[in-house]
C-alpha positions as protocol buffer text, in pm:
chain_id: "A"
residue {
  index: 1
  type: MET
  ca { x: 494 y: 19854 z: 5571 }
}
residue {
  index: 2
  type: THR
  ca { x: 158 y: 19971 z: 5690 }
}
residue {
  index: 3
  type: ASP
  ca { x: -129 y: 19924 z: 5450 }
}
residue {
  index: 4
  type: VAL
  ca { x: -286 y: 20246 z: 5348 }
}
residue {
  index: 5
  type: PRO
  ca { x: -663 y: 20238 z: 5375 }
}
residue {
  index: 6
  type: PRO
  ca { x: -845 y: 20300 z: 5047 }
}
residue {
  index: 7
  type: PRO
  ca { x: -950 y: 20659 z: 4988 }
}
residue {
  index: 8
  type: GLU
  ca { x: -1303 y: 20742 z: 5081 }
}
residue {
  index: 9
  type: THR
  ca { x: -1555 y: 20732 z: 4797 }
}
residue {
  index: 10
  type: ALA
  ca { x: -1634 y: 21085 z: 4685 }
}
residue {
  index: 11
  type: LEU
  ca { x: -1993 y: 21193 z: 4731 }
}
residue {
  index: 12
  type: PRO
  ca { x: -2175 y: 21315 z: 4417 }
}
residue {
  index: 13
  type: PRO
  ca { x: -2205 y: 21693 z: 4396 }
}
residue {
  index: 14
  type: ALA
  ca { x: -2523 y: 21836 z: 4538 }
}
residue {
  index: 15
  type: ARG
  ca { x: -2789 y: 21908 z: 4277 }
}
residue {
  index: 16
  type: GLY
  ca { x: -2938 y: 22253 z: 4236 }
}
residue {
  index: 17
  type: THR
  ca { x: -3273 y: 22336 z: 4391 }
}
residue {
  index: 18
  type: GLU
  ca { x: -3548 y: 22186 z: 4182 }
}
residue {
  index: 19
  type: THR
  ca { x: -3842 y: 22404 z: 4090 }
}
residue {
  index: 20
  type: ALA
  ca { x: -4202 y: 22309 z: 4042 }
}
residue {
  index: 21
  type: PRO
  ca { x: -4357 y: 22311 z: 3695 }
}
residue {
  index: 22
  type: GLY
  ca { x: -4405 y: 22661 z: 3573 }
}
residue {
  index: 23
  type: GLY
  ca { x: -4103 y: 22794 z: 3756 }
}
residue {
  index: 24
  type: THR
  ca { x: -4270 y: 22823 z: 4094 }
}
residue {
  index: 25
  type: PRO
  ca { x: -4037 y: 22712 z: 4370 }
}
residue {
  index: 26
  type: PRO
  ca { x: -4172 y: 22453 z: 4613 }
}
residue {
  index: 27
  type: PRO
  ca { x: -4281 y: 22572 z: 4954 }
}
residue {
  index: 28
  type: VAL
  ca { x: -4003 y: 22591 z: 5215 }
}
residue {
  index: 29
  type: ARG
  ca { x: -4041 y: 22339 z: 5497 }
}
residue {
  index: 30
  type: PRO
  ca { x: -3885 y: 22367 z: 5838 }
}
residue {
  index: 31
  type: PRO
  ca { x: -3558 y: 22168 z: 5835 }
}
residue {
  index: 32
  type: ARG
  ca { x: -3660 y: 21938 z: 6120 }
}
residue {
  index: 33
  type: LYS
  ca { x: -3491 y: 21628 z: 5977 }
}
residue {
  index: 34
  type: ARG
  ca { x: -3167 y: 21819 z: 5934 }
}
residue {
  index: 35
  type: PHE
  ca { x: -3167 y: 21923 z: 6300 }
}
residue {
  index: 36
  type: ILE
  ca { x: -3241 y: 21566 z: 6409 }
}
residue {
  index: 37
  type: LEU
  ca { x: -2960 y: 21425 z: 6194 }
}
residue {
  index: 38
  type: ILE
  ca { x: -2714 y: 21684 z: 6318 }
}
residue {
  index: 39
  type: GLY
  ca { x: -2805 y: 21604 z: 6678 }
}
residue {
  index: 40
  type: LEU
  ca { x: -2767 y: 21232 z: 6621 }
}
residue {
  index: 41
  type: GLY
  ca { x: -2430 y: 21289 z: 6453 }
}
residue {
  index: 42
  type: ILE
  ca { x: -2298 y: 21498 z: 6743 }
}
residue {
  index: 43
  type: GLY
  ca { x: -2416 y: 21238 z: 6994 }
}
residue {
  index: 44
  type: LEU
  ca { x: -2250 y: 20956 z: 6801 }
}
residue {
  index: 45
  type: LEU
  ca { x: -1927 y: 21157 z: 6777 }
}
residue {
  index: 46
  type: ILE
  ca { x: -1924 y: 21211 z: 7154 }
}
residue {
  index: 47
  type: ILE
  ca { x: -1975 y: 20838 z: 7216 }
}
residue {
  index: 48
  type: LEU
  ca { x: -1691 y: 20749 z: 6979 }
}
residue {
  index: 49
  type: LEU
  ca { x: -1455 y: 20999 z: 7140 }
}
residue {
  index: 50
  type: VAL
  ca { x: -1532 y: 20870 z: 7491 }
}
residue {
  index: 51
  type: GLY
  ca { x: -1476 y: 20511 z: 7379 }
}
residue {
  index: 52
  type: LEU
  ca { x: -1149 y: 20603 z: 7209 }
}
residue {
  index: 53
  type: LEU
  ca { x: -1013 y: 20784 z: 7512 }
}
residue {
  index: 54
  type: THR
  ca { x: -1118 y: 20495 z: 7737 }
}
residue {
  index: 55
  type: SER
  ca { x: -948 y: 20235 z: 7518 }
}
residue {
  index: 56
  type: ILE
  ca { x: -629 y: 20442 z: 7502 }
}
residue {
  index: 57
  type: GLY
  ca { x: -616 y: 20470 z: 7878 }
}
residue {
  index: 58
  type: THR
  ca { x: -679 y: 20099 z: 7920 }
}
residue {
  index: 59
  type: SER
  ca { x: -417 y: 19986 z: 7670 }
}
residue {
  index: 60
  type: SER
  ca { x: -148 y: 20208 z: 7820 }
}
residue {
  index: 61
  type: THR
  ca { x: -188 y: 20039 z: 8157 }
}
residue {
  index: 62
  type: THR
  ca { x: -223 y: 19680 z: 8042 }
}
residue {
  index: 63
  type: THR
  ca { x: 28 y: 19661 z: 7758 }
}
residue {
  index: 64
  type: SER
  ca { x: 390 y: 19762 z: 7802 }
}
residue {
  index: 65
  type: ALA
  ca { x: 739 y: 19644 z: 7726 }
}
residue {
  index: 66
  type: PRO
  ca { x: 902 y: 19411 z: 7980 }
}
residue {
  index: 67
  type: ARG
  ca { x: 1127 y: 19591 z: 8225 }
}
residue {
  index: 68
  type: GLN
  ca { x: 1362 y: 19525 z: 8511 }
}
residue {
  index: 69
  type: GLY
  ca { x: 1163 y: 19424 z: 8817 }
}
residue {
  index: 70
  type: GLY
  ca { x: 856 y: 19330 z: 8612 }
}
residue {
  index: 71
  type: PRO
  ca { x: 733 y: 18981 z: 8526 }
}
residue {
  index: 72
  type: VAL
  ca { x: 886 y: 18789 z: 8239 }
}
residue {
  index: 73
  type: PRO
  ca { x: 633 y: 18733 z: 7958 }
}
residue {
  index: 74
  type: SER
  ca { x: 505 y: 18377 z: 7926 }
}
residue {
  index: 75
  type: PHE
  ca { x: 560 y: 18200 z: 7595 }
}
residue {
  index: 76
  type: ALA
  ca { x: 598 y: 17859 z: 7436 }
}
residue {
  index: 77
  type: GLY
  ca { x: 756 y: 17740 z: 7114 }
}
residue {
  index: 78
  type: ALA
  ca { x: 885 y: 17433 z: 6937 }
}
residue {
  index: 79
  type: ASN
  ca { x: 1227 y: 17328 z: 7069 }
}
residue {
  index: 80
  type: LEU
  ca { x: 1501 y: 17353 z: 6806 }
}
residue {
  index: 81
  type: GLY
  ca { x: 1782 y: 17275 z: 7049 }
}
residue {
  index: 82
  type: PRO
  ca { x: 1954 y: 16942 z: 7106 }
}
residue {
  index: 83
  type: THR
  ca { x: 1823 y: 16899 z: 7462 }
}
residue {
  index: 84
  type: GLY
  ca { x: 1490 y: 16924 z: 7639 }
}
residue {
  index: 85
  type: SER
  ca { x: 1136 y: 16832 z: 7546 }
}
residue {
  index: 86
  type: SER
  ca { x: 968 y: 16907 z: 7214 }
}
residue {
  index: 87
  type: GLN
  ca { x: 828 y: 17234 z: 7349 }
}
residue {
  index: 88
  type: VAL
  ca { x: 1007 y: 17518 z: 7526 }
}
residue {
  index: 89
  type: SER
  ca { x: 795 y: 17712 z: 7771 }
}
residue {
  index: 90
  type: VAL
  ca { x: 859 y: 18006 z: 7999 }
}
residue {
  index: 91
  type: PRO
  ca { x: 818 y: 18026 z: 8292 }
}
residue {
  index: 92
  type: GLY
  ca { x: 770 y: 17647 z: 8291 }
}
residue {
  index: 93
  type: ASP
  ca { x: 1132 y: 17573 z: 8189 }
}
residue {
  index: 94
  type: GLY
  ca { x: 1282 y: 17848 z: 8401 }
}
residue {
  index: 95
  type: GLY
  ca { x: 1237 y: 18190 z: 8551 }
}
residue {
  index: 96
  type: GLY
  ca { x: 975 y: 18084 z: 8800 }
}
residue {
  index: 97
  type: ASN
  ca { x: 901 y: 17837 z: 9078 }
}
residue {
  index: 98
  type: GLY
  ca { x: 1237 y: 17919 z: 9232 }
}
residue {
  index: 99
  type: THR
  ca { x: 1436 y: 17844 z: 8915 }
}
residue {
  index: 100
  type: PRO
  ca { x: 1638 y: 18134 z: 8768 }
}
residue {
  index: 101
  type: ALA
  ca { x: 1682 y: 18150 z: 8394 }
}
residue {
  index: 102
  type: VAL
  ca { x: 1866 y: 18331 z: 8116 }
}
residue {
  index: 103
  type: LEU
  ca { x: 1691 y: 18393 z: 7785 }
}
residue {
  index: 104
  type: LEU
  ca { x: 1923 y: 18445 z: 7491 }
}
residue {
  index: 105
  type: PHE
  ca { x: 1768 y: 18596 z: 7175 }
}
residue {
  index: 106
  type: PHE
  ca { x: 1953 y: 18536 z: 6850 }
}
residue {
  index: 107
  type: GLY
  ca { x: 1924 y: 18435 z: 6485 }
}
residue {
  index: 108
  type: ALA
  ca { x: 2140 y: 18310 z: 6200 }
}
residue {
  index: 109
  type: TRP
  ca { x: 2063 y: 18630 z: 6007 }
}
residue {
  index: 110
  type: CYS
  ca { x: 2222 y: 18838 z: 6288 }
}
residue {
  index: 111
  type: ALA
  ca { x: 2591 y: 18900 z: 6216 }
}
residue {
  index: 112
  type: SER
  ca { x: 2668 y: 18999 z: 6576 }
}
residue {
  index: 113
  type: CYS
  ca { x: 2519 y: 18673 z: 6703 }
}
residue {
  index: 114
  type: HIS
  ca { x: 2781 y: 18474 z: 6514 }
}
residue {
  index: 115
  type: GLN
  ca { x: 3050 y: 18642 z: 6728 }
}
residue {
  index: 116
  type: GLU
  ca { x: 2872 y: 18659 z: 7063 }
}
residue {
  index: 117
  type: LEU
  ca { x: 2690 y: 18325 z: 7087 }
}
residue {
  index: 118
  type: PRO
  ca { x: 2973 y: 18067 z: 7054 }
}
residue {
  index: 119
  type: PRO
  ca { x: 3170 y: 18189 z: 7361 }
}
residue {
  index: 120
  type: LEU
  ca { x: 2848 y: 18205 z: 7567 }
}
residue {
  index: 121
  type: ALA
  ca { x: 2749 y: 17856 z: 7456 }
}
residue {
  index: 122
  type: ALA
  ca { x: 3095 y: 17731 z: 7557 }
}
residue {
  index: 123
  type: ALA
  ca { x: 3054 y: 17894 z: 7901 }
}
residue {
  index: 124
  type: VAL
  ca { x: 2719 y: 17717 z: 7948 }
}
residue {
  index: 125
  type: ARG
  ca { x: 2874 y: 17382 z: 7854 }
}
residue {
  index: 126
  type: GLN
  ca { x: 3152 y: 17437 z: 8107 }
}
residue {
  index: 127
  type: GLN
  ca { x: 2900 y: 17524 z: 8379 }
}
residue {
  index: 128
  type: ASP
  ca { x: 2698 y: 17210 z: 8308 }
}
residue {
  index: 129
  type: ARG
  ca { x: 3010 y: 16994 z: 8333 }
}
residue {
  index: 130
  type: ALA
  ca { x: 3099 y: 17151 z: 8669 }
}
residue {
  index: 131
  type: HIS
  ca { x: 2758 y: 17059 z: 8820 }
}
residue {
  index: 132
  type: GLY
  ca { x: 2772 y: 17365 z: 9047 }
}
residue {
  index: 133
  type: ALA
  ca { x: 2517 y: 17633 z: 9131 }
}
residue {
  index: 134
  type: LEU
  ca { x: 2543 y: 17789 z: 8786 }
}
residue {
  index: 135
  type: ALA
  ca { x: 2438 y: 17459 z: 8628 }
}
residue {
  index: 136
  type: ARG
  ca { x: 2100 y: 17495 z: 8801 }
}
residue {
  index: 137
  type: ILE
  ca { x: 2027 y: 17817 z: 8610 }
}
residue {
  index: 138
  type: ARG
  ca { x: 1824 y: 17733 z: 8300 }
}
residue {
  index: 139
  type: VAL
  ca { x: 1958 y: 17883 z: 7979 }
}
residue {
  index: 140
  type: ILE
  ca { x: 1698 y: 17906 z: 7704 }
}
residue {
  index: 141
  type: GLY
  ca { x: 1745 y: 18040 z: 7354 }
}
residue {
  index: 142
  type: VAL
  ca { x: 1494 y: 18209 z: 7124 }
}
residue {
  index: 143
  type: ASP
  ca { x: 1577 y: 18195 z: 6752 }
}
residue {
  index: 144
  type: SER
  ca { x: 1391 y: 18457 z: 6548 }
}
residue {
  index: 145
  type: PHE
  ca { x: 1329 y: 18507 z: 6176 }
}
residue {
  index: 146
  type: ASP
  ca { x: 1491 y: 18176 z: 6076 }
}
residue {
  index: 147
  type: LYS
  ca { x: 1330 y: 17881 z: 5907 }
}
residue {
  index: 148
  type: THR
  ca { x: 1373 y: 17553 z: 6097 }
}
residue {
  index: 149
  type: SER
  ca { x: 1660 y: 17413 z: 5890 }
}
residue {
  index: 150
  type: THR
  ca { x: 1859 y: 17738 z: 5909 }
}
residue {
  index: 151
  type: ALA
  ca { x: 1802 y: 17773 z: 6283 }
}
residue {
  index: 152
  type: LYS
  ca { x: 1910 y: 17415 z: 6359 }
}
residue {
  index: 153
  type: SER
  ca { x: 2223 y: 17452 z: 6148 }
}
residue {
  index: 154
  type: PHE
  ca { x: 2312 y: 17776 z: 6328 }
}
residue {
  index: 155
  type: ILE
  ca { x: 2249 y: 17622 z: 6670 }
}
residue {
  index: 156
  type: GLN
  ca { x: 2478 y: 17329 z: 6589 }
}
residue {
  index: 157
  type: SER
  ca { x: 2755 y: 17546 z: 6442 }
}
residue {
  index: 158
  type: THR
  ca { x: 2765 y: 17774 z: 6747 }
}
residue {
  index: 159
  type: GLY
  ca { x: 2786 y: 17487 z: 6997 }
}
residue {
  index: 160
  type: VAL
  ca { x: 2450 y: 17550 z: 7165 }
}
residue {
  index: 161
  type: THR
  ca { x: 2350 y: 17265 z: 7398 }
}
residue {
  index: 162
  type: PHE
  ca { x: 2046 y: 17421 z: 7564 }
}
residue {
  index: 163
  type: PRO
  ca { x: 1679 y: 17433 z: 7452 }
}
residue {
  index: 164
  type: VAL
  ca { x: 1592 y: 17691 z: 7186 }
}
residue {
  index: 165
  type: ALA
  ca { x: 1239 y: 17812 z: 7113 }
}
residue {
  index: 166
  type: SER
  ca { x: 1152 y: 17863 z: 6749 }
}
residue {
  index: 167
  type: ASP
  ca { x: 1029 y: 18217 z: 6673 }
}
residue {
  index: 168
  type: PRO
  ca { x: 1018 y: 18243 z: 6293 }
}
residue {
  index: 169
  type: GLY
  ca { x: 771 y: 18532 z: 6290 }
}
residue {
  index: 170
  type: ALA
  ca { x: 927 y: 18716 z: 6589 }
}
residue {
  index: 171
  type: GLY
  ca { x: 601 y: 18689 z: 6781 }
}
residue {
  index: 172
  type: ILE
  ca { x: 804 y: 18626 z: 7096 }
}
residue {
  index: 173
  type: THR
  ca { x: 1101 y: 18851 z: 7026 }
}
residue {
  index: 174
  type: SER
  ca { x: 912 y: 19156 z: 6901 }
}
residue {
  index: 175
  type: GLY
  ca { x: 553 y: 19083 z: 7000 }
}
residue {
  index: 176
  type: LEU
  ca { x: 604 y: 18992 z: 7366 }
}
residue {
  index: 177
  type: PHE
  ca { x: 943 y: 19141 z: 7451 }
}
residue {
  index: 178
  type: TYR
  ca { x: 930 y: 19447 z: 7221 }
}
residue {
  index: 179
  type: PHE
  ca { x: 1286 y: 19381 z: 7101 }
}
residue {
  index: 180
  type: ASP
  ca { x: 1376 y: 19549 z: 6772 }
}
residue {
  index: 181
  type: GLY
  ca { x: 1638 y: 19293 z: 6672 }
}
residue {
  index: 182
  type: ASP
  ca { x: 1901 y: 19055 z: 6804 }
}
residue {
  index: 183
  type: PRO
  ca { x: 2096 y: 18978 z: 7013 }
}
residue {
  index: 184
  type: TYR
  ca { x: 1933 y: 19035 z: 7351 }
}
residue {
  index: 185
  type: ALA
  ca { x: 1972 y: 18862 z: 7687 }
}
residue {
  index: 186
  type: VAL
  ca { x: 1717 y: 18858 z: 7968 }
}
residue {
  index: 187
  type: PHE
  ca { x: 1822 y: 18743 z: 8316 }
}
residue {
  index: 188
  type: VAL
  ca { x: 1523 y: 18618 z: 8514 }
}
residue {
  index: 189
  type: ASN
  ca { x: 1503 y: 18567 z: 8890 }
}
residue {
  index: 190
  type: GLY
  ca { x: 1362 y: 18253 z: 9046 }
}
residue {
  index: 191
  type: ASP
  ca { x: 1036 y: 18433 z: 9124 }
}
residue {
  index: 192
  type: GLY
  ca { x: 979 y: 18510 z: 8756 }
}
residue {
  index: 193
  type: THR
  ca { x: 1077 y: 18877 z: 8768 }
}
residue {
  index: 194
  type: ILE
  ca { x: 1331 y: 19029 z: 8530 }
}
residue {
  index: 195
  type: ALA
  ca { x: 1664 y: 19109 z: 8693 }
}
residue {
  index: 196
  type: ARG
  ca { x: 1844 y: 19253 z: 8392 }
}
residue {
  index: 197
  type: ILE
  ca { x: 1802 y: 19306 z: 8018 }
}
residue {
  index: 198
  type: VAL
  ca { x: 2117 y: 19329 z: 7806 }
}
residue {
  index: 199
  type: ARG
  ca { x: 2093 y: 19468 z: 7455 }
}
residue {
  index: 200
  type: GLY
  ca { x: 2343 y: 19404 z: 7178 }
}
residue {
  index: 201
  type: ALA
  ca { x: 2651 y: 19193 z: 7144 }
}
residue {
  index: 202
  type: VAL
  ca { x: 2821 y: 19312 z: 7462 }
}
residue {
  index: 203
  type: LEU
  ca { x: 2819 y: 18995 z: 7673 }
}
residue {
  index: 204
  type: THR
  ca { x: 3143 y: 18809 z: 7735 }
}
residue {
  index: 205
  type: PRO
  ca { x: 3172 y: 18478 z: 7920 }
}
residue {
  index: 206
  type: SER
  ca { x: 3288 y: 18663 z: 8232 }
}
residue {
  index: 207
  type: SER
  ca { x: 3009 y: 18925 z: 8229 }
}
residue {
  index: 208
  type: PHE
  ca { x: 2755 y: 18656 z: 8141 }
}
residue {
  index: 209
  type: THR
  ca { x: 2867 y: 18446 z: 8437 }
}
residue {
  index: 210
  type: ALA
  ca { x: 2861 y: 18749 z: 8669 }
}
residue {
  index: 211
  type: ASP
  ca { x: 2500 y: 18827 z: 8571 }
}
residue {
  index: 212
  type: GLU
  ca { x: 2411 y: 18462 z: 8627 }
}
residue {
  index: 213
  type: ARG
  ca { x: 2564 y: 18462 z: 8976 }
}
residue {
  index: 214
  type: ALA
  ca { x: 2350 y: 18764 z: 9064 }
}
residue {
  index: 215
  type: LEU
  ca { x: 2043 y: 18544 z: 9011 }
}
residue {
  index: 216
  type: ILE
  ca { x: 2151 y: 18295 z: 9278 }
}
residue {
  index: 217
  type: PRO
  ca { x: 2005 y: 18376 z: 9622 }
}
residue {
  index: 218
  type: SER
  ca { x: 2266 y: 18440 z: 9891 }
}
residue {
  index: 219
  type: GLY
  ca { x: 2350 y: 18134 z: 10093 }
}
residue {
  index: 220
  type: THR
  ca { x: 2272 y: 17893 z: 9809 }
}
């Protein structure tokens, strides 16, 4: 919920024109100060409008949601998974330097994730046991909106064996990737560009594997 700024303090009502003793009104002076203040106010307003328009134009070109063909956002987080180092980093752990990657976004609070994630985790385990080309694709999870104990319990119950970045405040999920919930999957080429973004619980082991194979350069 957006905080509502406090209402502006009301200005006191203007007082009536004071008169000199004896009822004689004071002499009228040319309103030079008023003209100066009005001019300064207009100039300040123009400066503010120019700055606002400039900042809007700059932000629209430098900040945007990740898209197919664009670079994968870089991030790092504490590793909640059973394998890997204490920190998970992208593109360091995958999706760059010639290493393709798949980023799976999920959370224990997400009902759909409880159905989608276990079969995908089983497919990853099977690929790792086969030691083929698919085993060289890094699979990295991102767990959002869960406290550490809940996330680790969910990871264990779903059979996840790959690294999982902790994202309790959704700074990665929503802040960097602009995702409005879970689950999501992002398939990343070896050069760090996004090949495909899949929204919702629609992945099956076969479609997941097919999207992974598309990341492998021909002839590999």
